[in-house]
MARDREN-234207 format. One record per atom (N, C-alpha, C): x, y, z negated. Coordinates in steps of 0.1 Angstrom, whole numbers, plus 5000, padded with zeros to 4 digits. Last residue first. Layout:
REM MARDREN-234207
XYZ
...
REM end
This chain:
REM MARDREN-234207
513651464826
514351344824
513851234833
512651714828
511751614825
512351484823
514851854836
514351884823
513351784819
515151754862
516251734852
515751754838
512051614872
513051714872
514051684861
510351394894
510951404880
512051504881
509451344919
509051464913
509651494899
510551094924
510951204932
510651334926
509050934906
510450954904
511051064912
506550974918
506751014904
508251034901
506950844942
506650984942
506851044928
507350584933
508450654940
508250804940
504850524922
506050524914
507250594920
503250554945
503050644934
504250644924
504350344961
504350484965
504250584954
503650124945
505150154947
505250304952
500850134947
501550144934
502950184935
500650104975
500150234969
500850244955
501549844978
502249954985
501850094978
499749704964
501049704959
501849824965
497649744981
497449784968
498849804961
498649615004
498349755004
498249814990
498949354994
500049424999
499849574999
496249284988
497249294977
498449374982
495249275014
494749385005
495749394993
496649055024
496749185030
496349295021
495548855005
496948895005
497249025012
492748855011
493248884998
494648934999
492448785040
491848905034
492548945021
493948565049
493448665059
492848795052
494748415027
495648445038
495248565046
492448405011
493748465005
494648505017
490648275027
490348405022
491648475017
491948025030
491748115042
491448255038
491747945003
493047955010
492948045022
489047925000
489748024992
491148044998
488447715016
487947845020
488747955013
489847515001
490247545015
489747675019
488347534977
489847564977
490347594991
485847454987
486047584981
487447624981
486447194994
486147295004
486247434999
486947094968
487947084978
487747184989
484447144956
485647204950
486747204961
482746984973
482547134971
483747204966
483746734968
483946794981
483746944981
483046704941
484446704945
484646764958
480246704945
480846814937
482346824940
479946474961
479646604967
480246724959
480646284942
481446304953
481246434960
478446324924
479846344919
480846364931
476346254941
476446394935
477846424930
476945994946
476946084957
477046224952
476745884920
478045884926
478045984938
473945904918
474845974909
476245984915
473145744940
472745884940
473645964930
474245494933
474745564945
474345714945
472645434911
474045454909
474645524921
470145414924
470345504913
471845544911
470745214943
470345344948
470545444937
471444994926
472445054935
472045194940
468844944916
469944994907
471045054915
467644844939
467144974932
468245034923
469244624945
469044734955
468644864948
469044474921
470344534925
470144644935
466244414923
466844484912
468144554915
466244264946
465544384946
466044474935
467844044938
468244124949
467544264949
466443944916
467744004914
468144094926
464043864930
464043974919
465344034917
465143664947
464443784952
464443904942
466343484929
467143544939
466443674944
464043414913
465143474907
466043544917
462343294933
461843414925
463043494919
463943094942
463343194952
463043314944
464542954918
465643004927
465043114936
461942874910
462742974902
463943034910
461442694930
460542814929
461342924921
463342504925
463342574937
462542704937
462442414898
463742494900
463742564913
459242474886
460042404895
461342484898
458642524851
458742584864
459642504873
458942414826
457642384833
457642444847
461442494818
460342544811
458942534819
462242374849
462842454837
461642524831
462542074867
461842184862
462542254850
463241894897
463641934884
462842064879
460941704914
461641834914
462041864899
461141374926
460641464915
461541584915
460941314961
461641304948
461041404938
458541164980
459041294976
459641284962
458640935007
458640954992
459241084989
456741055035
457840995029
457841015014
454941185051
454441075043
455640985037
455741405063
456041285070
455641165062
455041595044
454341595057
454541465065
456841545025
455441515022
454641505035
459141615038
459041485033
457541445031
458541895041
458741805052
458641655049
458541985014
457341995022
457441905035
461241945007
460141865000
458841865008
462442125025
462741985026
461641895020
461342355014
461042325028
461342175031
462442374989
460942354991
460642315005
465042414998
464742294990
463242264991
464942655011
465342535018
464942415011
464242824990
463242805001
463642685009
466542804975
465242754969
464242734980
468342914993
468542774989
467242724983
467443174994
467343085006
467542945003
468043244968
466643244973
466443164985
470843214968
469943134959
468543134964
471543394988
471843254990
470943164981
470743634975
470043594988
470243444990
472543624954
471043624951
470343574964
474943634968
474643514960
473143504957
474643894979
474643774988
474443644980
474644034956
473444044965
473443924974
477143984946
476043934938
474743934947
478644114966
478843964963
477643914956
477744384963
477644304976
477744154974
478544454937
477044444941
476844364953
481244434940
480644354930
479144334934
481744634960
482144494962
481444394953
480844874948
480244824960
480544674962
482444954927
481244874924
480544814936
484445114938
484844974933
483644894931
483845284969
483645274954
483845124950
486345394993
485245304989
485145304974
487045665013
487345595000
486145514996
486645805035
487145675037
487345595024
485946055027
484945975033
485345835035
487146265013
487146125007
486146035014
487546495026
486246475019
486146345013
490146695031
489846555028
488646545020
490046945055
489846905041
489446755040
490047025082
491346965076
491146925061
487647135086
487947015094
489146945087
487847365070
486847255067
487247125073
489847495085
490047465071
489147355066
488547545109
489747455108
490047405094
486547715100
486147595106
487347495106
488147935091
487347855082
486947725087
489348015115
490147965104
489347885094
487048095130
487847985135
488747925123
486048315113
485248195117
486048075121
488448495109
487848415099
487048295103
489348665128
489948535128
489248435118
488048905123
487748835135
488248685136
489348985099
487948945099
487548865111
491849085094
491748935097
490348885099
491249355089
492249315100
492049165104
489849425068
489149405080
489949345091
491849465049
490849365046
490149325059
493149685060
493849555058
492949445056
491149875057
491649835071
492349705070
491049905030
489849855037
490249805051
493550015026
493149895020
492049825027
493350255041
494350155044
494050015039
491350395027
491150355041
492150245045
492650435004
491450355003
491150305018
494650595012
495050465008
493850375007
493250835018
493950765029
494350625025
491850884991
491250855004
492050785014
493250694963
493050814971
492550784985
491550444944
492650484953
492250614960
489250364931
490150454924
491350504932
488850064948
488250164939
489350234931
489849864964
490250004966
489750104957
488449634955
489949644953
490449784955
485849694962
486149674948
487649694946
486049724990
485549834982
485949814967
486849454996
487749574999
487349694991
484449314990
485749284983
486749404984
482649435007
482449444992
483749414985
483749355031
483649495028
483449515013
483549075030
484849145031
484749285027
480749055029
481549005018
482949065018
479949175053
479449225040
480349185028
481048995071
481449135071
481149195058
479648755064
481048765063
481548905062
477048835071
477348795057
478848805054
477248885098
476948995089
477248965075
477848625106
478848725108
478548845099
475448495100
476748455093
477748565094
473648635116
473448635102
474748595094
474748575143
474648715137
474448715122
476548265138
475648355145
475648495138
479048035141
478648145134
477748245142
477947715153
478747835154
478147945146
477347425132
476747535141
477747655141
480147185133
479147275126
478547375135
481847005142
480747025150
479647105143
485347115138
484147045134
483047065144
488647065149
487447135149
486347045143
490746895143
491047035146
489747115146
491946615125
490746695130
491146845132
494046505113
493946495127
492846575133
493646525086
494646615092
494646605107
491846325079
491346455081
492346555088
491646015087
492746105086
492346245089
489245895090
490145835080
491345925078
486346095093
487646045098
488445995087
483846275099
484046135094
485246085100
483146505110
483946515097
484146375091
481346575130
482746545133
483646555121
478746585123
479546715122
481046695125
478046325127
477446425136
478246555135
479446215105
479846185119
479346285129
477846315085
479246355086
479846325100
475446175088
475546325091
476946375092
475045885106
475745945095
475946095098
471845765116
473145825119
473745885107
470145455114
470345595108
471745645111
470345205123
469645295132
469645445126
471445065103
472245085114
471645195124
469544995084
470245125083
471145165094
468744745089
467944845095
468644985094
470344585074
470744605088
469944715095
469244555049
470244655051
470544685065
467444345046
466944465052
467944575054
468844135035
467844105045
467344225052
470444235015
471044195028
470044175039
469644524998
469144385000
469644345014
472644724994
471244704995
470944554998
475344784994
474844724982
473344694983
476144895019
477044795012
476444725000
474145075026
474544975036
475444855029
474045235003
472945145006
473345035016
476545365007
476345284995
475145184997
476045505031
477045395031
476945305019
474045675021
473745585032
474745475032
475445825001
474245744998
473945635009
477345945017
477745845006
476545755003
475846105033
476646005039
477045895029
474646275014
473846195022
474646075028
477046405005
476146334996
475246235003
477946525028
478846435021
477946345012
475846695035
476146585044
477046475037
476046875014
474846795015
475146675024
478546985022
478346925009
477146835009
477847105047
478846995046
478746915033
476047295038
475547195047
476547075047
477747455022
476647385016
476047275025
479447565043
479947465033
478847395026
478947745063
478147625062
478747525053
480247995062
480947885070
480147755069
478748135044
478748175058
479348065067
479548005020
478147995025
478048035040
482248085020
481847935020
480447925025
482048355018
482648295030
482248155031
480948364992
480148425003
480748365017
482948254977
481648194977
480848244989
485048424981
485248284985
483848224986
484048664969
484448654984
484448514989
483848574943
482648614950
482948604965
486548544937
485648424936
484348454944
487448804940
488048704948
487148574949
486048924919
485748964933
486348864943
487248784897
485748784899
485448814914
489948854898
489548714900
488048704904
490749144918
490349084905
489848944908
493049364931
492349234933
492049174920
492649724924
493349594927
492449474929
492049984920
491649884910
492349754912
494750214928
493650124932
493350024921
495250534914
495750394916
494550304920
495850874923
495050764918
495650624921
495751164944
496251094932
495250984928
496851244977
495851234967
496351154955
498351285000
497951154996
496751154987
498851555001
498251495013
497651355009
499951604976
498651664980
497951604992
502251444978
501151414968
499851474971
503551594996
503251455000
502151404990
503951824982
503151824994
502651684998
505551724962
504251774958
503351784971
507851654977
507051554969
505651594966
508651904986
508151794996
507351694989
509252024962
508252084971
507751974980
511251864951
510051884944
508851934953
513151884972
512551754969
511251764961
513752154969
513252104982
512551964980
514852154944
513652224946
512952184959
517152004949
516151954940
514852024941
518452184967
517952054972
516951994962
518952394949
518152414961
517552284966
520452264930
519152314926
518352344938
522752194945
521852084939
520552134935
523552454952
523252354962
522352244956
523952594927
522952634937
522552524947
525852534909
524652454908
523652484919
528252674905
528252564915
526952474913
528752894889
528252784882
528152654891
529653074908
530653024899
530052904891
527253154921
528353084929
529353014919
525753274902
525253154908
526353074915
527353494895
527053394885
526553264891
527353634920
528653574915
528353464904
524753714920
525253624930
526453554926
524853884898
523853774898
524353674908
526754064906
527053984894
526053864894
525554194927
526754124929
527054024918
523454314913
523154214923
524354124926
524854484897
524054384890
523654274901
526154644915
526954564907
526154454900
523954784925
524654694934
525554594926
522654964909
522254834908
522954734916
523355224931
522655194919
522255044919
524455314955
525155214947
524555174934
523055474972
523655544961
524555444952
522155284991
522655414995
523555474984
521155064978
522355044986
523055184989
519855044948
519955144959
521255124966
517754824929
519054864935
518854974945
516454594905
516254724913
517654764917
515654254904
516554364902
516154484910
514353964890
514054074898
514954194894
514453614889
515153734885
514853844895
511553424882
512653464891
513253594887
509353334868
510653334861
511853374870
507153344885
507153434874
508553434867
506353254910
507753284908
507853374896
503753224918
504453104912
505853124909
502553444926
503053354937
503653234931
502053564903
500853504909
501353414921
504653654899
504053554889
502853484896
504853844919
505653724920
505153614911
503154034908
502753974920
503553844922
504654104885
503254044883
502853974896
506954214896
507054084888
505654024886
505854444907
506454334916
506554204908
505154584884
504054544894
504554434903
507654614874
506654534866
505554494875
508754794893
509354664891
508354564883
506955004889
506954934902
507554794901
507655084862
506355034866
506254954879
510455154868
510155034859
508654984862
510155384885
510955264889
510555144881
508955614878
508155514884
508855384887
510755784867
509755734858
508855624864
512255854889
512855764879
511855704870
510555834920
510855904908
511355814897
512155654947
511155664937
511555764926
514355624962
513155704968
512055714958
516055464949
516355604949
515255694955
515455214955
514655274943
515055414942
516255054976
515855194978
515055244967
514954724967
515954814972
515354954974
514454484946
513754594950
514754704954
515254154951
515854284949
514954394954
515153834938
514353934944
514954074940
516453514942
516653644936
515953754944
516353174937
515753284943
516053414935
516752924925
517752974935
517253094943
514652884909
515952874903
517052924912
512352884926
512653004917
514053004911
511352704944
512752744945
513152864936
508652664944
509452564937
510952604936
507652874960
507552884946
508452784938
507652904988
508852874982
508852884966
505053004994
505452864998
506752814992
505453264984
504553174977
504853024981
507353385002
507653374988
506753264981
506253355030
507553315026
507653285011
503653425035
504353345045
505653285040
502753565013
501953455018
502753365027
504753775011
504353684999
503653555004
505053885035
506153825029
505753735018
502253965040
503053885049
504253815043
501354145021
500954005020
501753915029
503554365004
503054325017
502654175016
504554484982
503354404980
502754344993
506654634991
506954524983
505754434980
506654855008
506054735013
506354615004
507855074994
506655095002
505954965005
510154984982
509055034973
507755044981
511254674997
511354814995
510154864988
513254374991
511954444994
512154594992
515054094999
515254244997
513854315001
515753794984
514653874991
514754024988
517953554987
517853694982
516853764990
518353224980
517553314988
517553454981
520952984983
520353084975
519653184984
521552805004
521452754990
520752854981
519752775035
520652845026
520452785012
517652635049
519052585049
519852645038
515052735051
515152595048
516652545046
515652995059
514952975047
515052835042
516552945085
517552975074
516952965060
514152915099
515152805098
516152825087
513053165096
512353045091
513252925090
514953315110
514653335095
514053215089
514753215136
516053205128
515753225113
512153285141
512453145141
513753125134
512253565142
511453495131
511853345130
513853585165
514353635152
513553565141
512153485185
513453415182
513953455168
510053665186
509753525181
511053455177
510153995177
510853885185
510653755179
509254155158
508354125168
508854015178
510254075124
510554115138
509454075148
510054025098
508754075104
509054125118
512553945090
511553835091
510253885097
515454055106
514254095099
513153985101
518253835105
517353925112
516153955103
520653835077
519753765087
518853865093
523753785064
522753895067
521953845079
524953575041
524453585054
523453695055
527953485024
526753575024
526253585039
529553225009
529153275022
527853355020
532253124989
530953194990
530753245004
534252954966
533752964980
532453024980
536253114942
534953044945
534553064959
538453244932
538653134941
537453054945
537553454919
537953344911
538253224920
536153664931
537653684928
538153564919
533753764943
534253634945
535853644943
533554014919
532653934928
533353794930
535254184907
534054144900
533054054908
536354314937
536454314922
535154284916
536454084963
535854214958
535954204943
538853934985
538053934973
537654074969
538153985020
539053985009
538253984996
536353775043
536553895035
537553875024
535853685075
536553645063
536953765055
533053655093
534053755089
534653715076
531353545121
531953505109
533053605105
528853465141
529553595137
530053565123
527553225143
528753245151
529553365147
525852975127
526253125126
527553145133
524752725124
524652795137
524852945135
525052575102
524152685100
523852755113
527152415112
525852355109
524752455108
529152605113
528752545125
527352485123
529452655086
528852765094
528452705108
530552405079
529252445072
528652555081
532952405093
531852305096
530552345090
534152635079
533852635094
532752525097
534852615053
533652685056
533152665071
537152485045
535952405045
534652485049
538652775035
538852635036
537452565035
538053045030
537852995043
537952845044
536753245009
537253115008
537053035021
534053415018
535153425008
535553275006
532553565046
533053435040
534153465030
529553675059
530753715052
531253605044
527853645089
528353575078
529553655072
524853725105
526253765102
526653705089
522653625131
523053625117
524553665116
521353835156
522353735153
522653735138
519754045161
519153915161
520053805158
521254275164
520654255151
519954115150
524254235183
522754245182
522254215169
526954255179
526454275192
524954295192
528454455153
527654335156
526954355170
529954655142
530354605156
529454485160
529154685117
528854795126
529154755140
530154465104
528654475107
528354585117
532754535100
532454435110
530954435114
532354725080
532954765092
532654665103
531154565060
530454675065
530954725079
533254395054
532054335061
531254455067
535054575042
535454495053
534254445061
533654695020
533954775032
534254685044
531254465005
532454545006
532654605019
528854324998
530054255004
531354335003
527054504988
527454394980
528754334985
526854675010
527254724997
527654614988
525954505030
527254565031
527754615018
523454435019
524354325022
525854385023
522254685019
522554615006
523554505008
522054715047
522854815039
523154755025
520354515054
521754515059
522654605051
517954595040
518654465038
520154465042
516254805041
517654835038
518454705035
513754765051
513954735036
515354775032
513254795078
513254915069
513554895055
511754485082
512354605088
512154725079
512354265053
511554325064
512254445070
514854015045
514054135043
513354175056
517353815030
516053815038
515353955035
520453685028
519753805026
518553815036
521553375015
520953445026
520253565021
524453215005
523453305001
522853385013
525952914998
525452995009
524353085004
528952834983
527552864980
527052954991
531352584987
530752704991
529252714988
531952334979
532652434972
532152574976
530852144995
530152164982
530752284974
530752135029
531452185017
530552205005
528751845038
529551955041
530152015028
526951655030
528251605036
529151715039
524851805021
525751745011
526951685017
523651865046
524251975037
525251915027
522851615055
523851695063
524451795054
520951535036
522151455039
523251535046
519151745038
519851725026
521051645028
518251715064
518951835061
519751815048
517051465062
518051475071
518951605068
515051525043
516051425040
517251435049
513551705059
514151745046
515251655042
512651535079
513551645082
514251705070
510951365064
512151315071
513151425074
509051545056
509851485046
511151425052
507951605081
508451715073
509451655062
506951355088
508051405096
508751525088
504851325070
506051235069
507251285077
503151515081
503551525067
504851445065
502751405107
503251535105
503851555091
501451165103
502751165108
503451295105
499451115073
499651175087
501151185090
499650795057
499550945057
499850995070
499950535068
498850565059
498550725059
502150495084
500850435088
499650465079
504250535056
504150525070
502850445074
504650525029
503450595034
503250585049
507050405025
505850335021
504550395026
508750605034
508650485042
507350405038
508250805015
508050835029
507850705037
509150674992
507750714993
507350745007
511850654998
511050534996
509550564998
512550924999
512650845011
511850715010
512250974972
511451044982
511450974995
514150814961
512750784958
511850854968
516450934971
516150794975
514750764972
516251184958
516251174973
515851034978
516451094932
515251164936
515151164952
519050994931
517950904928
516650964933
520551214938
520651094946
519451014944
519951374915
519551414929
519551304939
521351224896
519851234895
519251284909
523951264905
523351134905
521851134904
524251544902
524351484916
523751344916
524051554874
523051624883
523051564897
526351414867
524951364863
523851424871
528251574878
528151434883
526751384879
527951804863
527751814878
527551674883
528551714838
527251764841
526951764855
531251644842
530251534839
528851584841
532251894847
532351794857
531351684855
530152174836
531152064834
531151964845
529752494850
529152364847
530252254846
REM end
């Protein structure tokens, strides 16, 4: 493999590992801890292996009892290892044959392999200065739990897996279900050897190999290389040695093994998560949530109070002066709700009715409906996370809504420009009527005292004092009625403004406590899917 090709492959592996780690971090608190721990362990293993010798390819020989695994290992390795193998203290200990000592010791320490034997080059094998480590491992069907644990650990650590099967047990469900099928993603670094073919009639060798290939295809390993060999007679040993040598000299096994690990872990994470994107937060659902929360928080009651308060204040300022004082006995609804203030920012609480069971039920239903709409299309665990985020701030909603209403400027201290004009004219009308009454009173007094009564000026035949009383009274009543109509319209306009301001305040609470937490979870799912897609991307898929 060229230096540029190796660098490009390493760079892509870096990106995939980083993407897998991003997916793991994004899924924390959503997916099961066990699944995330498996991914974390893989990332730890990948980081450790890449920090060790990249010049050595680690090849593990795996097989069941009686498969001739150790004999094949010795045949492939050469006489030096075979002699060392005969002196092994126990078959439960891995044995390493090492070609190229430089840099192998830290790698073997990480593999926890104590039995190490440095071999001389074998013709046609590790004769090009290529670092190579062959491991003869315990039988994977051993009755000793420690032996099986070693095998399971090594399956996750070696760069290349050589599965040694025998003609009698090559279809054994244990090896296929427990080891080969779960490692289907690792076909590029897997070699299957049917050993002891010398026990088969020559005419049966190829049919048995074809049968094995068919079983492997059902395991997802249809492209894996399958070789027949006999360690006893040396048949096919050179082919096995050549296949291992080819893997070692290409120096791709490490990156291919880790890439397969990433693919497998990413797929497992995808299976646990499920596939899909959340519909997300839509303006219509946000608007409905705000409306429902506003209703539950008694915003309509406040809006009505704003209109009533304005009409009351308008009548107090523009009504007939002779009767407007009676309005002092009417209480201002905004004052009863503790919302009548020149400085709304100083208000902390309102006197609105506390949220009862119906209001709480309405709030819960609104939040649930919003969360359901936002989580539509999301996989199960993420749908639960989105709904949980929406419910998290539910208990804080009543207080937050009350404070938002208390802090909203309802423009209660703002006076209308026309009040002053109407008020001045009303007082002039009253003064005119009173003046007319006073004038007539003086004339009546003079007449009563038998004093000379001056002639009263007339207009169109009507005495001026009488016209003053009639004109002042009519004008005052007209202004009072007109002021009520104008005040009603202005009250509706002010109530509409108050509704918009209160809606904005309620919307702010909804965004802080419900919408934004949901948006965070929806965004987290989107980022998780993107990271998982990047982690699953293979070199061939670009």
